[in-house]
Residue frames relative to the residue before (quaternion, step in Angstrom):
aa qw qx qy qz dx dy dz
X 1.0000 0.0000 0.0000 0.0000 0.00 0.00 0.00
X 0.2783 -0.7439 0.5855 0.1623 3.55 -0.88 0.97
X 0.1141 0.7891 -0.5965 0.0922 3.53 -1.00 0.90
X 0.3964 -0.6532 0.5920 0.2564 3.49 -1.35 0.43
X 0.0618 -0.8306 0.5530 -0.0224 3.59 -0.61 1.15
X 0.0742 -0.7276 0.6795 0.0574 3.54 -1.11 0.83
X 0.0136 0.8225 -0.5677 0.0322 3.59 -0.73 1.01
X 0.7517 0.3624 -0.3220 0.4472 3.52 -1.42 0.12
X 0.3168 0.7434 -0.5108 0.2936 3.55 1.02 0.89
X 0.5894 -0.5849 0.4315 0.3527 3.54 -1.20 0.57
X 0.5019 -0.6790 0.4394 0.3068 3.64 -0.76 0.98
X 0.6423 0.5107 -0.3357 0.4626 3.63 0.98 -0.75
X 0.6295 0.5222 -0.3261 0.4740 3.58 1.04 -0.76
X 0.6337 0.5297 -0.3249 0.4607 3.58 1.02 -0.81
X 0.6195 0.5304 -0.3408 0.4677 3.59 1.04 -0.71
X 0.6324 0.5184 -0.3235 0.4761 3.59 1.03 -0.80
X 0.6395 0.5243 -0.3187 0.4632 3.57 1.00 -0.82
X 0.6619 0.4978 -0.3119 0.4656 3.59 0.86 -0.92
X 0.6361 0.5304 -0.3226 0.4582 3.57 0.97 -0.84
X 0.6624 0.5014 -0.3005 0.4685 3.59 0.93 -0.88
X 0.6535 0.5087 -0.3126 0.4652 3.58 0.96 -0.85
X 0.6543 0.4987 -0.3089 0.4772 3.59 1.03 -0.75
X 0.6335 0.5370 -0.3263 0.4515 3.61 1.01 -0.79
X 0.7221 0.4187 -0.2398 0.4957 3.57 1.09 -0.68
X 0.5356 -0.6873 0.3703 0.3219 3.59 1.28 0.33
X 0.4483 0.7202 -0.4284 0.3110 3.57 1.12 0.55
X 0.4791 0.6953 -0.4420 0.3027 3.63 1.19 -0.16
X 0.3383 -0.7235 0.5698 0.1935 3.52 -1.15 0.77
X 0.6974 -0.4574 0.3455 0.4302 3.54 -1.31 -0.12
X 0.6830 0.4282 -0.2683 0.5274 3.59 1.21 -0.48
X 0.5594 -0.6264 0.4321 0.3287 3.56 -0.94 0.95
X 0.8554 0.1508 -0.1530 0.4714 3.55 -1.06 0.93
X 0.5847 0.5013 -0.3986 0.4980 3.60 1.22 0.46
X 0.0470 -0.7938 0.6058 -0.0276 3.54 -0.89 1.04
X 0.2896 -0.7783 0.5431 0.1242 3.55 -1.16 0.70
X 0.1313 -0.7192 0.6751 0.0986 3.51 -1.27 0.67
X 0.3204 -0.7547 0.5366 0.1996 3.59 -0.59 1.08
X 0.3789 -0.7172 0.5451 0.2118 3.55 -1.01 0.91
X 0.4488 -0.7016 0.4771 0.2804 3.63 -0.73 0.99
X 0.6077 -0.5901 0.4012 0.3485 3.56 -1.08 0.77
X 0.6287 0.5873 -0.3309 0.3877 3.57 1.02 -0.81
X 0.7683 0.3401 -0.1996 0.5042 3.61 1.09 -0.51
X 0.3946 0.6928 -0.5001 0.3380 3.58 1.21 0.37
X 0.5222 -0.6043 0.4913 0.3475 3.56 -1.18 0.54
X 0.6710 -0.4803 0.3485 0.4445 3.63 -1.18 0.26
X 0.6462 0.5093 -0.3246 0.4665 3.63 0.98 -0.77
X 0.6558 0.5028 -0.3147 0.4670 3.60 0.94 -0.85
X 0.6435 0.5086 -0.3269 0.4695 3.59 0.99 -0.76
X 0.6367 0.5352 -0.3093 0.4610 3.56 1.05 -0.82
X 0.7545 0.3849 -0.1847 0.4985 3.60 1.03 -0.85
X 0.3412 0.7955 -0.4640 0.1885 3.60 1.25 -0.06
X 0.6922 0.4871 -0.2895 0.4470 3.61 0.82 -0.92
X 0.7546 0.3951 -0.2202 0.4754 3.60 0.93 -0.83
X 0.8002 0.3043 -0.1423 0.4969 3.61 0.96 -0.78
X 0.6394 0.5812 -0.3214 0.3875 3.59 1.06 -0.71
X 0.5160 -0.0245 -0.8259 -0.2259 1.49 -2.46 0.07
X 0.4360 -0.6791 0.5279 0.2649 3.56 -1.30 0.35
X 0.0684 -0.8233 0.5626 -0.0320 3.53 -0.92 0.97
X 0.3264 -0.6652 0.6297 0.2334 3.48 -1.46 0.26
X 0.3141 -0.7701 0.5326 0.1573 3.56 -1.00 0.82
X 0.0764 -0.7603 0.6447 0.0224 3.53 -1.00 0.97
X 0.1188 -0.7866 0.6048 0.0363 3.57 -0.75 1.10
X 0.1546 -0.7852 0.5938 0.0833 3.56 -0.92 0.93
X 0.1642 -0.7559 0.6274 0.0893 3.52 -1.09 0.82
X 0.7471 -0.3728 0.2693 0.4799 3.58 -1.23 -0.18
X 0.8238 0.0733 -0.0092 0.5621 3.60 0.97 -0.85
X 0.7343 0.3586 -0.2392 0.5244 3.61 1.17 0.41
X 0.1299 -0.7481 0.6345 0.1447 3.52 -1.35 0.15
X 0.1632 -0.7827 0.5991 0.0428 3.52 -1.16 0.79
X 0.1215 -0.7722 0.6226 0.0365 3.54 -0.75 1.14
X 0.3403 -0.7439 0.5406 0.1965 3.58 -0.57 1.16
X 0.2999 -0.7296 0.5852 0.1878 3.56 -1.04 0.78
X 0.5058 0.6032 -0.4051 0.4650 3.50 0.91 1.13
X 0.2901 -0.7094 0.6100 0.2011 3.57 -1.03 0.80
X 0.1511 -0.7893 0.5927 0.0544 3.56 -0.79 1.09
X 0.3395 -0.6884 0.6000 0.2254 3.54 -1.20 0.64
X 0.4143 -0.7446 0.4656 0.2389 3.61 -0.69 1.04
X 0.7586 0.4086 -0.2179 0.4584 3.62 1.07 -0.57
X 0.7740 0.1828 -0.1559 0.5859 3.58 1.23 0.21
X 0.4171 -0.7131 0.5050 0.2501 3.56 -1.13 0.60
X 0.8104 0.1656 -0.0607 0.5586 3.57 0.95 -0.87
X 0.3256 0.7011 -0.5814 0.2535 3.50 -0.69 1.18
X 0.6023 -0.5749 0.4142 0.3676 3.56 -1.19 0.44
X 0.6043 0.5816 -0.3564 0.4118 3.60 1.21 -0.30
X 0.6055 0.5089 -0.3556 0.4980 3.60 1.24 -0.25
X 0.3148 0.7712 -0.5118 0.2104 3.57 -0.83 0.89
X 0.7398 -0.3861 0.3107 0.4551 3.51 -1.38 -0.02
X 0.5862 -0.5940 0.4291 0.3457 3.53 -1.19 0.62
X 0.4113 -0.6343 0.5876 0.2884 3.51 -1.19 0.63
X 0.6944 -0.4422 0.3367 0.4571 3.58 -1.25 0.15
X 0.6741 0.5002 -0.2920 0.4584 3.59 0.89 -0.94
X 0.6572 0.4947 -0.3064 0.4790 3.60 1.00 -0.79
X 0.6288 0.5302 -0.3350 0.4597 3.60 1.04 -0.73
X 0.6367 0.5105 -0.3240 0.4786 3.59 0.98 -0.82
X 0.6357 0.5250 -0.3182 0.4681 3.59 0.98 -0.87
X 0.6613 0.5239 -0.3075 0.4402 3.60 0.87 -0.98
X 0.6971 0.4581 -0.2769 0.4771 3.58 0.85 -0.95
X 0.6137 0.5343 -0.3476 0.4659 3.61 1.07 -0.65
X 0.6418 0.5172 -0.3202 0.4670 3.59 0.98 -0.83
X 0.6672 0.4978 -0.2932 0.4703 3.56 0.92 -0.94
X 0.6630 0.4974 -0.3075 0.4673 3.60 0.89 -0.88
X 0.6245 0.5494 -0.3348 0.4428 3.60 1.03 -0.74
X 0.6649 0.4837 -0.2929 0.4881 3.57 0.94 -0.92
X 0.6573 0.5099 -0.3138 0.4577 3.60 0.92 -0.88
X 0.6394 0.5233 -0.3269 0.4587 3.60 0.99 -0.77
X 0.6354 0.5266 -0.3271 0.4604 3.59 1.01 -0.77
X 0.6579 0.4997 -0.3085 0.4714 3.59 1.00 -0.80
X 0.7096 0.4683 -0.2574 0.4592 3.56 0.95 -0.90
X 0.3820 -0.7483 0.4638 0.2810 3.56 1.29 -0.29
């Protein structure tokens, strides 16, 4: 699994991050997992085709005590296995990192 990892982060800062993610409604059903929905405009043709049956499409962010992990994978929320789930395209990767940087900037003030 390919992922973008930031580690050796301050535990108090991580708590602020989790709080911000929860305030913005990004928490998943599993503790410390948060979702970023992928905009329709940057979905692949297959993802757009499967949007009604498999979507919405999301990116997964996992937070630990002193680290965070952003999966470089687009997940379908309504199915586990399908051809529409896959590695990020260049445009999706830029979107993912922009979303993460935006949240981090808000925490850092």
